Backbone bond lengths (Angstrom), bond angles and torsions (degrees), N, CA, C in turn:
res aa  C-N    CA-C-N  psi(-1)  N-CA   C-N-CA  omega(-1)  CA-C   N-CA-C  phi
1 A - - - 1.451 - - 1.525 110.69 -
2 F 1.330 116.85 -42.22 1.459 119.31 -179.58 1.525 111.43 -69.29
3 G 1.314 117.31 -32.36 1.456 120.74 176.78 1.517 111.68 -64.58
4 V 1.334 116.69 -43.81 1.461 121.37 177.85 1.526 109.61 -63.41
5 L 1.307 116.08 -44.04 1.459 121.70 178.55 1.526 110.80 -59.40
6 A 1.329 117.19 -45.17 1.463 121.40 179.80 1.521 111.40 -66.38
7 M 1.329 117.37 -42.19 1.465 120.49 178.78 1.521 110.92 -59.05
8 A 1.327 116.54 -36.37 1.465 121.81 -177.70 1.519 112.29 -84.94
9 G 1.309 117.35 -0.38 1.463 120.11 -179.05 1.517 113.19 63.15
10 G 1.333 116.06 23.32 1.458 120.61 178.82 1.518 114.73 83.26
11 D 1.326 117.70 -2.40 1.465 120.48 179.25 1.531 109.21 -71.47
12 P 1.334 118.62 121.82 1.468 120.40 -175.81 1.524 114.63 -60.46
13 L 1.323 117.68 -41.58 1.469 119.30 -178.09 1.523 111.36 -70.57
14 Q 1.327 117.18 -39.79 1.471 119.53 177.44 1.524 110.15 -68.46
15 T 1.323 117.31 -35.30 1.459 121.31 175.96 1.522 110.08 -60.18
16 A 1.328 116.68 -44.28 1.463 120.80 179.20 1.526 110.94 -63.78
17 T 1.322 116.78 -40.20 1.463 120.93 179.52 1.522 110.88 -63.15
18 Y 1.326 117.09 -47.62 1.471 120.27 178.60 1.527 111.25 -63.38
19 A 1.312 117.04 -42.98 1.464 120.52 -178.29 1.523 111.35 -64.30
20 A 1.324 116.88 -36.48 1.463 120.61 -179.61 1.525 111.71 -65.93
21 A 1.317 117.31 -23.31 1.466 121.12 -178.79 1.529 112.80 -85.82
22 L 1.308 117.45 -3.54 1.470 120.85 -178.83 1.526 111.14 -78.73
23 A 1.296 114.80 157.87 1.466 121.26 172.55 1.527 107.87 -100.94
24 G 1.304 116.47 175.32 1.467 120.75 176.29 1.511 112.44 73.17
25 D 1.317 116.37 -123.99 1.464 122.07 -177.10 1.522 111.64 -86.69
26 A 1.316 117.63 46.95 1.459 121.75 -177.06 1.527 111.93 -59.45
27 D 1.322 117.35 -35.35 1.462 118.75 -179.06 1.519 111.46 -66.70
28 T 1.316 117.02 -40.36 1.459 120.96 -179.94 1.522 110.49 -69.86
29 V 1.325 115.94 -47.33 1.466 120.14 178.77 1.527 109.75 -60.72
30 G 1.318 116.44 -44.02 1.451 120.38 179.54 1.511 112.72 -62.39
31 A 1.316 116.38 -42.74 1.469 119.89 179.98 1.526 110.82 -62.08
32 M 1.319 116.74 -44.78 1.469 120.04 -178.98 1.525 111.31 -69.04
33 A 1.329 116.90 -47.65 1.463 120.72 -177.36 1.532 111.17 -64.46
34 C 1.315 116.89 -42.99 1.465 120.26 -179.20 1.523 111.65 -69.49
35 A 1.309 117.28 -35.20 1.466 119.80 176.88 1.525 110.66 -63.38
36 I 1.320 116.26 -42.56 1.463 120.10 178.81 1.527 110.00 -65.74
37 A 1.332 117.08 -46.27 1.465 120.72 -179.16 1.523 110.96 -60.94
38 G 1.319 117.19 -43.70 1.454 120.82 179.84 1.518 112.34 -65.13
39 A 1.326 116.22 -41.11 1.469 119.73 178.72 1.524 110.89 -67.41
40 W 1.317 116.57 -36.32 1.462 121.52 -177.55 1.526 110.99 -72.11
41 R 1.320 116.65 -47.98 1.459 120.95 -174.81 1.525 113.43 -88.67
42 G 1.324 117.71 -23.13 1.458 120.94 178.64 1.519 113.07 79.49
43 V 1.309 114.90 175.56 1.466 121.87 -175.12 1.523 112.00 -64.15
44 A 1.315 117.69 -25.44 1.466 120.84 -179.82 1.526 112.30 -64.54
45 A 1.321 117.94 -17.06 1.466 121.70 -179.96 1.524 112.21 -77.12
46 F 1.319 117.19 -10.35 1.464 121.06 -177.10 1.524 110.41 -102.47
47 P 1.327 117.21 131.84 1.465 119.70 175.82 1.540 110.62 -62.08
48 D 1.318 115.91 150.40 1.464 121.00 -178.55 1.530 112.25 -55.97
49 E 1.336 117.86 -38.08 1.465 119.83 -178.44 1.525 112.22 -67.12
50 V 1.322 117.08 -30.96 1.468 120.41 176.10 1.530 109.51 -68.10
51 L 1.316 116.27 -44.15 1.468 120.27 179.22 1.526 111.06 -64.69
52 A 1.325 116.86 -39.13 1.471 120.55 178.30 1.525 110.93 -63.87
53 T 1.323 117.02 -41.20 1.470 120.90 177.53 1.522 110.63 -64.22
54 L 1.314 116.73 -42.92 1.466 121.33 178.98 1.524 110.56 -60.39
55 R 1.334 116.47 -45.52 1.471 120.42 -179.88 1.527 111.64 -66.02
56 S 1.327 117.74 -41.67 1.467 119.39 -177.84 1.518 112.24 -71.24
57 A 1.326 117.09 -30.90 1.466 120.39 179.09 1.524 112.21 -79.21
58 N 1.335 117.24 -19.26 1.468 122.13 -176.38 1.525 110.78 -135.53
59 P 1.325 118.35 59.60 1.470 119.41 -174.40 1.527 113.94 -64.81
60 E 1.308 117.05 -18.93 1.462 119.94 -178.11 1.528 113.60 -79.47
61 F 1.330 117.21 -10.37 1.463 120.82 -178.05 1.520 111.24 -102.68
62 D 1.320 116.21 139.56 1.463 122.61 175.95 1.529 107.32 -102.89
63 F 1.330 116.02 82.57 1.458 120.15 -176.90 1.526 113.05 -62.32
64 P 1.337 119.50 -45.60 1.469 118.55 178.37 1.531 112.62 -62.05
65 G 1.330 116.88 -40.19 1.465 120.12 179.06 1.517 112.15 -65.51
66 T 1.310 116.64 -39.82 1.466 120.85 177.64 1.520 110.27 -65.01
67 A 1.313 117.58 -43.66 1.466 121.61 179.48 1.527 110.71 -61.55
68 R 1.338 116.25 -44.40 1.468 119.61 178.54 1.530 111.11 -61.64
69 A 1.328 116.59 -43.58 1.466 120.21 -178.98 1.527 111.09 -64.20
70 L 1.326 117.37 -40.72 1.461 120.36 178.44 1.529 111.37 -66.10
71 A 1.329 117.03 -40.00 1.463 120.75 177.97 1.526 110.85 -64.35
72 E 1.325 116.25 -42.01 1.467 119.95 178.06 1.517 111.26 -63.70
73 L 1.315 117.01 -40.72 1.461 121.05 177.89 1.525 110.49 -62.17
74 A 1.316 116.92 -44.69 1.463 120.65 179.11 1.524 111.16 -62.86
75 E 1.318 116.95 -40.88 1.464 120.67 178.53 1.523 111.50 -64.11
76 R 1.321 116.89 -42.04 1.474 120.33 179.06 1.531 110.51 -63.71
77 R 1.316 117.16 -39.96 1.461 120.37 -178.00 1.519 111.82 -67.64
78 T 1.331 117.82 -30.98 1.464 119.34 179.78 1.523 111.74 -80.13
79 Q 1.335 118.06 -14.70 1.460 121.15 179.94 1.522 112.18 -90.17
80 V 1.316 117.44 -8.23 1.469 120.49 -176.97 1.497 110.10 -82.61
């Protein structure tokens, strides 16, 4: 996963492209590498059309709210 992430220079979309081309546990590697890339680069790394597609395909999920809650949880844990 870290190799794919490094090859893509941390870009989430390029990370996903490289991970999709892998054999074997590509889904697991892709999930881990893309999660790291997305967390590192943030939502600004994704083109608006990608975000619109994600929202329209998954209207039941509040991705921004989940991201905010996870960030707040991480911040609280580092302050303890």
